[in-house]
KOLMAR-195720 format. One record per residue (C-alpha): x, y negated, z; residue number from 1; residue in one letter; chain. Coordinates in Angstrom, 2 decimals. Each point is the difference from the previous one (the first is absolute). Last residue first. Layout:
BEGIN
c1 c2 c3 resi resn chain
X Y Z NUM a A $
...
! end
This chain:
BEGIN
c1 c2 c3 resi resn chain
-0.41 -32.04 -13.87 448 s A $
-2.97 1.10 1.99 447 g A $
-2.25 -0.30 -3.14 446 a A $
2.00 2.52 -1.35 445 r A $
-0.16 2.35 2.84 444 v A $
-3.77 -0.17 0.07 443 i A $
-0.67 0.52 -4.04 442 e A $
2.59 3.12 0.49 441 a A $
-2.08 0.95 3.24 440 a A $
-2.94 0.02 -2.02 439 r A $
1.47 2.26 -3.13 438 d A $
1.45 2.41 2.78 437 l A $
-4.07 -0.18 1.39 436 a A $
-1.54 1.22 -3.36 435 v A $
3.11 2.73 -0.93 434 k A $
-0.92 0.96 3.84 433 l A $
-3.54 0.88 -0.75 432 r A $
0.88 1.45 -3.48 431 s A $
2.70 2.54 1.92 430 v A $
-3.05 0.91 3.14 429 i A $
-2.16 0.78 -3.32 428 e A $
2.11 1.88 -1.85 427 v A $
0.97 2.25 2.94 426 l A $
-3.65 -0.26 0.89 425 m A $
-1.40 1.92 -3.56 424 a A $
3.11 1.84 0.59 423 d A $
-1.13 2.07 2.57 422 d A $
1.27 -0.19 3.50 421 v A $
0.12 3.44 2.46 420 w A $
2.72 -0.67 1.75 419 y A $
-0.79 -3.48 1.42 418 p A $
1.30 -3.42 -1.42 417 p A $
3.85 -0.79 0.61 416 a A $
1.22 -3.45 -1.86 415 i A $
2.35 -2.19 2.43 414 l A $
0.79 -3.25 -0.99 413 l A $
3.36 -1.81 -0.67 412 h A $
1.77 -3.55 1.22 411 d A $
3.41 -1.25 0.26 410 g A $
2.68 -1.73 1.92 409 r A $
0.25 0.06 4.33 408 i A $
0.43 3.73 0.80 407 g A $
2.67 0.63 -2.63 406 d A $
-1.94 0.67 -3.28 405 i A $
-3.28 0.79 0.94 404 t A $
-0.54 -2.80 2.41 403 g A $
-3.58 0.17 -0.65 402 s A $
-2.34 2.56 0.07 401 g A $
-3.91 0.41 -1.06 400 p A $
-2.24 2.98 0.38 399 y A $
-3.37 -0.21 -2.81 398 i A $
-3.45 -0.54 1.10 397 a A $
-1.70 -0.68 -3.00 396 l A $
-3.49 -1.92 -0.50 395 g A $
1.34 -2.47 -2.50 394 e A $
0.21 -2.61 2.93 393 d A $
2.38 2.66 1.66 392 f A $
2.48 -0.21 -2.87 391 t A $
-0.05 -3.41 0.02 390 a A $
0.54 0.03 4.22 389 e A $
2.80 2.44 -0.01 388 k A $
1.66 -1.43 -3.39 387 i A $
0.53 -3.57 1.72 386 v A $
0.58 1.98 3.06 385 n A $
2.99 1.68 -1.50 384 a A $
1.26 -3.42 -1.68 383 f A $
0.56 -1.84 3.15 382 n A $
1.27 -2.53 -2.37 381 a A $
2.43 -0.73 2.95 380 a A $
1.71 3.16 -0.44 379 p A $
1.19 -1.73 -3.39 378 e A $
-1.08 2.38 -2.72 377 f A $
2.68 2.68 -1.24 376 p A $
2.69 -0.32 -2.39 375 q A $
-0.18 3.31 -2.34 374 r A $
2.31 -2.07 -2.73 373 t A $
-2.50 1.05 -2.46 372 a A $
-2.91 0.60 1.62 371 r A $
0.09 -4.10 1.76 370 d A $
-2.36 -0.59 2.81 369 a A $
-0.01 3.93 0.92 368 v A $
-2.56 2.60 1.39 367 f A $
0.41 3.61 1.18 366 e A $
-2.88 2.49 -1.07 365 v A $
0.17 3.22 2.11 364 g A $
-1.47 3.24 -0.87 363 m A $
-0.80 2.93 2.75 362 f A $
-2.31 1.99 -2.00 361 l A $
2.36 2.44 -1.12 360 g A $
3.44 -1.57 0.02 359 r A $
1.18 -3.76 -0.08 358 g A $
0.82 -3.00 -2.12 357 r A $
-1.27 -2.96 -2.08 356 v A $
2.74 -2.65 -0.27 355 d A $
0.39 -4.03 -0.19 354 g A $
-3.85 -1.23 -0.88 353 v A $
-0.47 -3.65 0.03 352 l A $
0.02 -0.41 -3.59 351 p A $
-1.90 3.09 -0.65 350 h A $
1.74 2.76 -2.18 349 g A $
-1.13 2.84 2.47 348 g A $
-3.40 -1.47 0.59 347 i A $
-2.47 1.94 -2.30 346 r A $
1.96 2.65 -1.45 345 a A $
2.61 0.40 2.73 344 v A $
-2.72 0.65 2.64 343 l A $
-2.32 1.84 -2.10 342 e A $
2.69 2.39 -0.70 341 k A $
1.28 0.28 3.86 340 r A $
-3.53 0.93 1.11 339 l A $
-0.52 2.45 -2.48 338 r A $
3.39 1.64 0.76 337 a A $
-1.47 -0.38 3.41 336 g A $
-3.25 1.86 -0.87 335 a A $
1.29 2.68 -1.26 334 r A $
2.39 0.63 3.47 333 r A $
-2.51 -0.92 2.18 332 v A $
-2.45 1.97 -1.83 331 n A $
2.56 3.41 0.42 330 t A $
0.25 -1.36 3.58 329 l A $
-3.85 0.19 0.59 328 l A $
-0.38 4.21 -0.52 327 d A $
-3.27 -0.31 1.78 326 d A $
0.29 2.79 2.46 325 e A $
3.35 -1.44 0.53 324 q A $
-0.51 -3.33 0.25 323 i A $
-3.21 0.62 2.57 322 i A $
1.97 2.40 2.08 321 r A $
2.60 -3.01 0.85 320 q A $
-2.84 -2.50 0.62 319 v A $
-1.76 2.36 2.46 318 e A $
2.95 1.00 1.80 317 l A $
0.77 -4.00 0.56 316 a A $
-3.25 0.16 1.42 315 a A $
0.19 2.46 2.30 314 a A $
3.79 -1.50 0.80 313 c A $
-1.92 -2.97 0.64 312 a A $
-2.69 1.23 2.51 311 v A $
2.51 2.52 1.66 310 p A $
2.70 -2.34 1.20 309 h A $
3.54 1.03 -1.24 308 a A $
1.53 -2.35 2.49 307 q A $
-2.66 -2.52 1.38 306 y A $
1.70 -0.23 3.35 305 t A $
3.60 0.23 -1.57 304 q A $
2.81 1.96 0.47 303 g A $
4.06 0.39 -0.49 302 h A $
2.42 1.67 1.60 301 v A $
0.00 2.97 -2.32 300 f A $
0.19 3.27 2.15 299 i A $
1.94 3.14 -0.17 298 g A $
3.08 -1.55 1.43 297 s A $
2.49 2.09 -1.77 296 r A $
-1.24 3.48 -2.88 295 s A $
-3.48 -1.88 -0.25 294 a A $
2.00 -3.44 -0.75 293 l A $
1.87 1.40 -2.29 292 t A $
-2.38 2.21 -1.85 291 d A $
-2.56 -2.71 -0.52 290 v A $
2.56 -2.36 -1.78 289 i A $
0.96 3.18 -2.22 288 h A $
-3.22 0.31 -0.63 287 e A $
-0.54 -3.08 -1.97 286 q A $
-2.68 -2.36 1.15 285 v A $
-3.00 -1.80 -1.13 284 l A $
-0.80 -3.41 2.01 283 l A $
-3.51 -1.10 0.38 282 g A $
-2.29 -2.90 -0.47 281 g A $
-3.95 -0.18 0.75 280 i A $
-2.32 -3.05 0.64 279 p A $
-3.62 1.55 -0.82 278 q A $
-2.06 -0.12 -3.53 277 y A $
3.09 -2.27 -1.61 276 g A $
1.34 3.06 -2.42 275 g A $
0.78 2.33 3.09 274 g A $
3.24 0.69 -2.03 273 l A $
0.19 -2.46 -2.58 272 g A $
0.80 -2.64 2.67 271 k A $
2.76 1.88 2.53 270 a A $
2.62 1.92 -0.97 269 i A $
3.73 0.65 1.13 268 t A $
2.40 2.22 -0.89 267 q A $
3.02 1.54 1.87 266 i A $
2.85 2.17 -1.60 265 d A $
-1.17 -0.99 -3.22 264 p A $
-0.24 1.78 -3.05 263 a A $
2.08 -0.49 -3.38 262 v A $
-0.98 0.64 -3.96 261 g A $
-1.37 -3.69 -0.14 260 e A $
-3.69 0.59 -0.98 259 q A $
-0.48 2.42 2.91 258 q A $
0.59 -3.31 2.02 257 w A $
-2.90 -1.59 -0.69 256 a A $
-1.71 2.58 1.78 255 h A $
-3.74 1.37 -0.95 254 t A $
0.95 -0.79 -3.37 253 t A $
-1.58 -2.67 -2.30 252 g A $
1.83 -3.50 1.76 251 t A $
-3.11 0.03 2.45 250 r A $
-0.15 3.71 0.91 249 g A $
0.62 0.42 3.30 248 m A $
2.96 -2.81 0.18 247 g A $
0.80 -3.67 -1.77 246 s A $
-1.48 -2.01 3.20 245 m A $
1.40 2.18 3.15 244 i A $
2.63 1.36 -2.17 243 e A $
2.69 -0.63 1.78 242 d A $
3.13 2.39 -0.57 241 l A $
2.42 0.66 2.45 240 i A $
3.62 1.44 -0.73 239 l A $
1.74 1.51 3.30 238 l A $
3.37 -0.74 0.52 237 a A $
2.93 2.39 -0.37 236 g A $
2.61 -2.25 -2.01 235 h A $
0.07 2.57 -3.23 234 r A $
-4.42 1.05 0.78 233 d A $
-0.14 -4.04 -0.57 232 c A $
1.75 -0.53 -2.87 231 v A $
-1.15 2.73 -1.72 230 e A $
-3.61 -0.67 0.55 229 r A $
0.70 -3.65 -1.19 228 v A $
0.95 1.25 -2.89 227 g A $
-2.85 2.16 -1.00 226 e A $
-1.70 -3.18 1.41 225 f A $
1.07 -1.78 -2.65 224 y A $
0.21 2.65 -3.59 223 g A $
-2.83 -1.47 -1.75 222 p A $
-0.78 -3.65 0.89 221 l A $
-2.15 -1.17 3.23 220 p A $
-3.29 -0.88 -0.38 219 a A $
-0.96 -4.07 1.02 218 v A $
-3.70 0.07 1.09 217 c A $
-0.28 -3.83 0.85 216 g A $
3.48 -0.90 1.80 215 t A $
-0.83 -0.62 3.44 214 t A $
-3.46 1.72 0.06 213 a A $
0.57 3.37 -1.77 212 g A $
3.70 1.64 -0.58 211 v A $
-0.28 3.46 -1.84 210 v A $
2.29 2.58 2.66 209 t A $
-0.37 -2.82 2.48 208 e A $
3.40 0.42 1.94 207 a A $
1.57 0.97 2.63 206 v A $
4.02 1.38 0.36 205 f A $
0.31 1.63 3.24 204 a A $
2.13 0.15 3.50 203 i A $
3.09 -2.13 -0.65 202 i A $
2.80 0.20 2.26 201 k A $
1.86 3.34 -0.47 200 g A $
2.85 -0.96 -2.35 199 a A $
0.34 -3.89 0.12 198 g A $
-2.20 -2.77 -1.60 197 a A $
1.82 -1.36 -2.68 196 e A $
0.17 3.61 -1.27 195 e A $
-3.26 0.46 -0.02 194 f A $
-1.40 -3.58 -0.90 193 a A $
2.76 0.80 -3.19 192 q A $
-1.97 3.30 -0.77 191 d A $
-2.86 -1.72 -0.39 190 l A $
1.82 -2.84 -2.31 189 e A $
0.95 3.05 -1.91 188 a A $
-3.41 1.42 -0.23 187 v A $
-0.82 -3.53 -1.50 186 l A $
2.18 -0.56 -2.59 185 r A $
0.09 3.49 -1.02 184 q A $
-4.05 -0.87 -0.54 183 v A $
1.02 -2.73 -1.70 182 y A $
2.81 1.95 -2.69 181 a A $
-3.11 2.82 -0.85 180 e A $
-2.05 -2.56 -0.50 179 d A $
1.70 -1.98 -2.57 178 s A $
1.92 -3.42 1.18 177 e A $
0.10 -2.71 -2.97 176 a A $
-2.85 -2.39 1.55 175 e A $
1.17 0.95 3.75 174 a A $
-2.89 1.92 1.95 173 q A $
-1.16 -2.52 2.99 172 e A $
-2.89 -1.16 -1.01 171 r A $
-2.03 2.43 -2.61 170 y A $
1.59 3.20 1.35 169 p A $
-0.65 -0.64 3.99 168 f A $
1.81 3.25 1.32 167 c A $
0.51 -2.02 3.45 166 p A $
3.03 -1.48 1.36 165 s A $
1.67 1.47 3.37 164 v A $
-0.86 -1.76 3.47 163 a A $
1.80 1.70 3.23 162 i A $
-1.98 0.42 3.41 161 h A $
2.08 -1.67 2.89 160 r A $
-1.87 -2.72 0.43 159 p A $
-2.41 1.36 2.07 158 d A $
-3.48 -2.12 -0.20 157 l A $
-0.92 -2.21 2.86 156 l A $
1.64 -3.54 -1.35 155 a A $
-1.58 0.70 -3.70 154 e A $
-3.56 -0.06 1.51 153 y A $
-1.31 -2.95 -2.25 152 p A $
2.01 0.53 -2.68 151 a A $
-0.36 3.95 -0.42 150 r A $
-3.30 -0.62 -2.40 149 r A $
1.58 -2.83 -2.29 148 a A $
3.32 2.29 -0.13 147 p A $
-1.84 3.28 -1.00 146 h A $
3.47 2.74 -0.21 145 g A $
-1.79 2.39 2.64 144 s A $
2.42 1.33 2.56 143 i A $
-0.73 -2.48 2.58 142 a A $
-3.58 0.11 -0.50 141 l A $
-0.53 3.66 0.66 140 a A $
1.70 -0.39 3.16 139 g A $
-2.46 -3.55 0.93 138 l A $
-2.88 1.85 -1.30 137 t A $
-1.37 -1.62 -3.11 136 n A $
0.95 2.63 -2.98 135 g A $
2.44 1.34 -2.24 134 h A $
0.44 -2.69 -2.26 133 y A $
2.74 -0.63 -2.65 132 s A $
1.27 -2.37 -2.07 131 q A $
3.94 0.39 1.53 130 r A $
0.50 3.81 0.49 129 r A $
0.08 1.92 3.04 128 y A $
3.01 1.96 1.44 127 i A $
-0.55 0.88 4.21 126 f A $
2.01 -0.27 3.04 125 r A $
0.86 2.13 3.37 124 d A $
1.90 2.83 -1.10 123 r A $
2.46 0.26 2.61 122 g A $
-1.39 2.85 2.02 121 v A $
0.32 2.67 -3.09 120 e A $
-0.36 2.83 2.75 119 g A $
-2.81 1.32 -2.93 118 r A $
-2.36 -0.36 3.09 117 e A $
0.60 -3.51 -0.38 116 l A $
-0.26 0.00 -3.66 115 q A $
-3.39 1.53 0.12 114 y A $
-0.94 -2.81 2.85 113 q A $
0.68 -2.79 -2.45 112 r A $
-1.10 1.66 -3.03 111 a A $
-3.54 0.15 2.53 110 l A $
0.26 -3.43 1.07 109 k A $
0.06 -1.55 -3.58 108 i A $
-2.90 2.31 -1.43 107 a A $
-2.25 -0.71 3.15 106 a A $
0.47 -3.88 -0.84 105 e A $
-0.62 0.37 -3.78 104 m A $
-3.18 1.97 1.08 103 a A $
-0.96 -2.70 2.39 102 e A $
0.09 -2.21 -2.53 101 s A $
-1.92 1.90 -2.60 100 g A $
-2.71 0.39 2.76 99 s A $
-1.60 1.95 1.94 98 s A $
2.09 3.31 1.10 97 i A $
-0.27 3.50 -1.44 96 f A $
3.45 2.10 0.14 95 f A $
0.26 2.57 -3.17 94 a A $
2.37 3.00 0.03 93 h A $
1.64 2.31 -3.04 92 s A $
1.81 -2.45 -2.36 91 l A $
2.36 2.21 -1.92 90 g A $
-0.57 -1.92 -3.23 89 g A $
-3.92 1.49 0.22 88 p A $
-0.29 2.06 2.88 87 k A $
-2.06 2.51 -1.60 86 g A $
-3.32 -1.73 1.41 85 e A $
1.53 -2.85 2.07 84 t A $
-2.79 -2.79 -0.66 83 l A $
-2.85 2.58 0.19 82 l A $
1.40 1.41 3.20 81 a A $
0.48 -3.16 2.26 80 a A $
-3.38 -1.08 -1.44 79 l A $
-1.35 3.46 1.26 78 e A $
1.71 -0.72 3.46 77 e A $
-1.22 -3.36 0.44 76 a A $
-3.71 1.08 -0.73 75 p A $
0.01 3.07 2.14 74 e A $
1.39 -2.05 3.19 73 s A $
3.01 -0.06 2.02 72 s A $
-0.48 -0.26 3.74 71 f A $
1.72 -1.07 3.23 70 f A $
2.79 -1.98 -0.79 69 s A $
-1.68 -0.88 -3.17 68 t A $
-2.93 -2.07 1.71 67 h A $
-3.81 1.18 -1.12 66 a A $
-1.83 -2.26 -2.11 65 y A $
-3.29 -0.05 -1.76 64 s A $
-1.25 3.47 0.76 63 m A $
-2.49 2.08 -1.85 62 r A $
-3.00 -3.41 -0.58 61 q A $
3.60 -2.15 -1.76 60 a A $
1.09 3.29 -1.52 59 q A $
-3.35 -0.15 -2.07 58 s A $
0.10 -3.63 -0.28 57 a A $
2.83 -0.40 -1.60 56 i A $
-0.38 3.08 -2.68 55 a A $
-3.54 -1.83 -0.76 54 n A $
1.76 -3.12 -1.00 53 a A $
2.57 1.71 -2.07 52 v A $
-2.55 1.94 -1.79 51 r A $
-2.19 -2.90 -0.62 50 a A $
2.95 -2.11 -2.21 49 n A $
-0.81 -4.08 1.26 48 g A $
2.65 -1.22 -1.53 47 h A $
2.78 0.89 -2.22 46 g A $
1.66 2.77 0.14 45 l A $
3.67 -0.87 0.07 44 c A $
-1.26 -2.86 1.96 43 a A $
3.63 -0.74 1.16 42 v A $
2.43 -1.60 -2.57 41 a A $
-0.51 -3.35 2.26 40 a A $
-3.18 -0.59 -0.26 39 g A $
-1.01 2.55 -2.51 38 g A $
1.76 -2.12 -2.82 37 s A $
-2.64 -0.50 -2.85 36 a A $
-2.80 -0.33 2.91 35 d A $
-2.87 -1.28 -2.57 34 i A $
-2.17 -2.67 2.33 33 i A $
-3.66 0.03 0.02 32 r A $
-1.50 -3.16 0.78 31 r A $
-3.39 0.58 2.57 30 g A $
0.28 -2.88 2.32 29 d A $
1.66 1.82 2.77 28 e A $
2.67 1.53 -2.00 27 q A $
-0.23 3.44 -2.20 26 v A $
3.57 1.50 -0.52 25 l A $
0.01 2.32 -3.04 24 y A $
2.11 2.71 -1.26 23 i A $
-2.42 2.93 1.24 22 g A $
-2.81 -2.18 2.14 21 e A $
1.67 -1.66 2.88 20 g A $
-2.30 -2.16 2.24 19 a A $
-0.03 -3.63 2.79 18 v A $
3.16 -1.37 -1.67 17 a A $
0.46 -3.10 2.11 16 l A $
1.44 -3.31 -1.85 15 p A $
3.50 -0.68 1.48 14 p A $
0.35 -2.46 3.09 13 a A $
2.33 -2.84 -0.77 12 r A $
1.86 -2.00 2.23 11 r A $
1.57 2.69 2.21 10 i A $
0.97 2.28 -3.45 9 s A $
0.60 3.50 0.86 8 r A $
-3.22 -0.29 2.23 7 h A $
-0.22 0.13 3.95 6 l A $
-3.66 0.57 0.19 5 l A $
-2.27 -2.35 2.04 4 q A $
-1.39 -1.38 -3.29 3 t A $
-2.34 -2.70 -1.19 2 n A $
-0.08 0.50 -3.84 1 m A $
! end
């Protein structure tokens, strides 16, 4: 295809999608592809939802845009009210922008401003985790532990931020170490990072509640975030939870942190917020942070042209109403259990599968060259791309990832179908994945 569009790959343009129908994307040649990962865990309602499309058209006809230095808008106000109804976990206010990366950038600024207005002017750095990803802006990338995405821009990233170990049992928990002991070790490491940074230096600790694209749906062990919360509170730092990928129902509850027994001070949201119908991301913010700013400067020193965009907010509002009215989170929990069962039964014992993990309809599969030793494929094998192409040949789009272990070694994929997915489609997804995996194994054998 001749193109003037700068694609992700400059050497090879992707096929052209011309329509979306439910869980399917349709290519220009009419071929129907099962979008089993919702793109990057975005399409929580699938494609072509008439209610959302009508809400977008209606708002665009009434008022497409109003700058937030002059006006608010009805859909933005209603979306904020819906998301903060009952102040879940103390989250009382919302802030909307156009992407997850922008949401994390806003979280960084809000956290810093909050500490300044408390008089904590020495707090100028964050603690983050290795094998994490929080966005592609320079601020968000500087607190992301994703070596491949950081590498070209390392000279531009703030070096003061501190990386600690992730909660990644399959790869980093010692063989004889209990879950409790592993959690205690991680919490102690975090506490030590605070101590080594010095009193009054850390703004916040940042983590994905359930890690997404970097390691493939790695959920925390019980007690981990409770320990993290205690350490942050003791050192006067905020807890920022990144639920850009795992939040807004993807793991079976509106917020993934609701399964952890703790709430963040600031939460970032995006993908499942608008379901891909419009670009939108946002923050949910604790009342004590808003009250601190209100009692001092009275402003949030941050703003963007498309902040709280009326059409984007109208789309997200309708997506969230559908999720609530159709009780889709009940199906996420039910279908998630069925998806896990199918994956374990059909491919869990496959020679190239090391781990099946995740929560709700946010499932990951990690691949290995040797199940017994958990040895990954050599990076040169590019196995993530092998499995991506093999699944696509089977009419299945599944989100692949590489560098699972340390940013260089390891391969995985993500499965994140629409919240309304039924058992028949789950069986079809896993069946096609099994065929693709067998073909990938043949490719590996042929190349060895």
